N, C-alpha and C positions, 0 to 999 in steps of 0.2 A: 454751288461750286463749292462754298464754304463749308459742306454740311458732311460734317463726321471724318471718318474715315473710307469715305466711297471710293472707289478706284470710277474716275470719271471718265464719261464715255461722250465722244462727240464726233459731228461730220466736219469734214475742212473743205473749201474752194466748190463748192456747190453752185455758188455767184460766177461762176468763171467757164466758159464753153470748154467743154473736154474735162471738168473738175480736176482730178489730178492725174488721169490717163493721156499721157501723149499717143494718142493712135488716129490713125486715119480709118477705122471700123465707121459704116454708117450709122450704127447704135450707139455710138461714144455719145456722152452729156451733154444733151440741150440744155443750158443756163436760163431758160425763159421763167419769165415769174411763175408763171402757171406750174410750172416743176420744182420749182423753189418751194411755193407754198404747200404744193401736195405733200414735197417731203418734208417741211414743218411739222404739219398736220402728226404726219405717221411716227415722227421722232418723238412728239410731244405726247400724245398718246400712248408709246412703248416709254416714256419715265427716261429718256437719251437725255443728259446732263444740259446738253451745250451745240450750237452752232457755229462754223469760225469762219469767215470770209478772209479771201485775198483781194488784195486791194489792188487793179490792175490798171494801168491807162495807155499799153501798148501789147501787143502781142507777141510771142515768139516767133514767130516766120514758120518756115518749112509750108508742108502740102497744105495744113488744117489750119496755120497762124493759132497756134495753139494759146491761150487766154486772150483771144483779139477780142471777142464779146463777155464782158464782164456788166454784171449790175451794181451801181455805187453802193458802198458797203452801211453806210449811214442810213440813206434812204432805205435801204433792203432792209437791215435792220428793223426799223422804226415800223413798216406794212408787217412783218412777220411776227412780232412782238406784237399789231394790234388784234391779229386773229390764234395766237395761242394763250394757253394758261401757264405755264408751269418752266418752259425750258427758258433757257440763258441763249443771249443772241448777242454776241461781239459784235461791235464795228470795227472795222481795221483805217489805224487813219495814218498817214506819211506826215508825219513835222513837217516837213521842207515845203508842204504843198497847201495844207492849212492852218488857219491862222487860230493860236490856243484861245482867243474869247468865243470864235464864232463856235470851235469846238467844244467847249465847256457849255457852253448854250444849247449847242444839240443834244448833247448824252442829257444834260437836266431834262430838257423836254422828254426827248426818249423814256426817261425814267420815271415821268408819270405815266406815260401810254403805258408800259409794262407794268406797273407797280413795282419796276426795282430790280426787272431781269435784263438789264443791259449791260453788258459787260465792254471794256475798251483796250484795241489789240493795238500798242505803240511801234511803229515804222522808224526807222533812224533815219533808213533809205539804203540803197545799194546799187540800183538798177539805174545804171548812169544812161542809157537810152530815153528810161520815162523821166529823169532831169531834162535831156535834152528835149523833148516831148512838150512839156510845161516851161522850157523858156528858162530853166533853174540849172544852176553849173554842181554836180556835186563833188564836194569837198575830197580830195586827195586822201585824208587822214580819219581814221575813225574817232580819234580824242577828237575832232573838228564837230562830225557828226552828230555825237554821244554829248557834246558840251551843249550845244544848242535843244538838241533832245531833252535834256536835261532841264533848260531853262526854261523850253514850251512847257512840261510838264510840271514844271513847280509854280509857273501861273496858273492851268488848268486848277490845280488845287486849290491854289488862293482864292481863284473865283469859287470852288467848292465849298471853304471852309470860313470864310472872311463876311461878317454880317455887315460892313462898312467897303464904301468906295476905298481903292488904294490908287497908288501911281505907281509905276513899274521901271525904275532907270538900271537895266541890266545892259548885259554885254549885246545880245541878240533883238531885244523889245525895248521899246520906248511908248511906255502906255501912260495915259492919264484919266484919271477918274473913273476907274472901270471898276462895276460891282457885278458880282454874278448872283441872278435874281430870275429864275428857284435856281435851288440847288438840289443835288440828290439826297435822297430820305436816308438814304444807307448807304454803306461800301462799296464801291464798283469795283469787282473782279478784272485787274488789269491783267495783263499777258504781253510778254515782250519774247520775243527769238534773237539770242545772240549768241555769234562765237568769237569775236574779238574779246580780246581781255576786257577793252572800255567797255563794250557791250555787255559783259557779263556783271561787270560793277556796277553800273546804269542797272541791267532788269534786278538785281540782288536789292539793291537800292529802294526802287521804285514797283517791282512788280510782283503781283502773289502768286504768279505761276509763268516758270520760264521755259521756254518753246525748244526743245532739240530734237537732231535727227536718234534715231536706236539704228546703227547700223551693225554694231559688234555690242552684243547684251554685255558680256564681260568687262569690256572697256567704259558699258554706261554704268555699272554699276560704281565704277570709282570713280567717275565723272559724278554722279547723283550723290555720290558722299561729300565728295569736296564741295561742288556748290550748295549742298544744305549747309556744312559745316561754315561755311563762308558767310552763309546768313544769320546762323546761330550768332559767330562773332559780330555782326551788324546789328542784332537784338530784332532781327526778322525770320518768319516764319515761309522761308519759299520752297513751293512744291514745283516740281519737274512734267514737264508734261512731253510725247514727243506725238508722232502721227504716223500709221498703218495703211495698207489699202489690202482690202479684202478681197479674196476669191473663193467662192464658196458654195461646194455645191455637193451633191450627193455621194459622190467617190471622186478619191484623189484623181483620178483619172480627168473624169470630167473638168474638175478644178484646171489641172497642170495645162492640159488640150486648148481651155481657153486661154489659157495666159498665154500660150504660147502665138494661139491667133493674133490676139490683140495687141501683143509685144511683139514678138519674133516677125510673125510673117506682115505685121501692120501697124510697126510703131513709125511717128512722124519721125524718123531720126535727124532730119534737117530740123527742125523745133527742137529735139533732145540737145542735140550738138550748139545751140543757140543757149541754149537754157546751161548745158553744163559750161559754155565757154564764158559767159555771166558771170555764173559762179565764182569761175579760178579768179577773173579778173576783177570781182569788186568785192564780194561777201566774204563771211567767213561763217556762213551759216551751219555746214559741210565741214568736216577738216579737210585739208586737202589731199591729205595722204590715203583718205578712202573713195573719193569725190569719184577719182579717174579708175575705182574699182566696180561702181555701181551705174554702169551707163544702164543697163537694162531695167534695173529697179526705178531710174529715172522714167524710164518710159511708161514702166507698169504703173509709177504713182508717185511721181514726183520725188523719188529716194527715200518714199515711206517704206517702215517696215513690212515685210510681206507677209502677210496671213494666206496665203494657200493652199487649199484642201477640205477636207471634208467638215464639217462641224464640230467632230470633236478635235480633228488639228487645230482648228482656227482657234477652238478655245484655249488648247494648249499655248498657242502664240499670245495668247492674250493674257496667260497665267504668267508667262516668262517674261514679257511686261511687267507686270505687277510686282513679281517676285524680284526683277532688278533694280527696283525702287521708284519706279514712276507711278506717279499720282494720276495719269493717266492716261487715253491716246483718242486722237480722233481716228475716223474712221472714212473709208473713200471708199468708191466702187463705180467701174465703164458707167452704169447707171444705177443711179441712189436708188430711185423711186422701186425701179422694177426689181433690186436685187436686195434691198435692205429687211421688206420683211421676210423673206426667207433664212436671212442671218437672225432677225428678231425669234423667228419662230425654233429656230434649230442650235443656235447658239448661246445666244442669253440663256436659257434655262441650266447650260451645262458651267457656266461661271463661276456659283454658287456650289457645285457640288468640287470645283477646283480652289473655293476657299478666298473666290475674289468678290470684296461684296460690291456690291452695284446698285444705283437706285432705281434703274431697270427691269434687276431682276425683282424686285419688290414690290413695282410698279405690278407685274404679270400677277404675282399671285394674290395684292390685294383684288386684281379687277379679277379673277377666278381663273 
């Protein structure tokens, strides 16, 4: 994740039923352990950089109860890392639902299992029904959410750096005689998705990678430049990742016909509308002036940047994200295992021709 100038490629949400596509088609993603392991092995062999999960506790309803079936991310990551060799796998953790002393120990353990390939995606919380399902109260203001998350992560870092037991007397946590043993052997990549001012201050202070949607690339260029400047002012090198959804076929017509089939004809619009409503009510991950314009994108890929068309068109789209200043993008597919090999064989070789440096292209070249 920290390797030079590579444009990073990963996958997103393969631990969740439906993946990133809010569709009713029968061949939508089955987030079973067997499918996730098969995908991880394909990605690892291809030199893909990382896998990023979503932590969900209840689904979004609709006909499919989108994201109603979810593999828990800490155990999911541990299992995948034990069966792979090179790929980084993130665990996504809600600060309100997971005690920092427990999380620090879990991640330090997985660090040993994986030989340093575990990453942490910190979520301060936004989904009110999930808080209610867990018997928690969602604070109305972002300042409280991120104040809690900051103290949470300060404790995690202290556990990973202090060689002596310590007490903690904070606003949200009172701890006695805690010690982090074992501790991670090397710096762990930290990711955070934030849209509010408080959230972005948190990300710039703590995260190596800030995760944000790419809806309009001209707008993204300005946004990325501003975020990186804020990072420089804080003495930190902050990189920005985004997320994309891939529908890649030999012809443009085949790609657009399939998109029309799983989105327009078979979108789970009840779940889409629940997802959009919750984003408006409780989150600022998407700019609200743009969220209402992208209902189709929410059905296709949870709002991800559309990469629909031939291998050449998909490669051009990834090159455009690179040119906009993003450090990398996640990729999602209606069926990850079925569709990734075509992407691997037909899109990845084109990225080098477009000046997009990736670990995956080098891996393919080395393997002959």
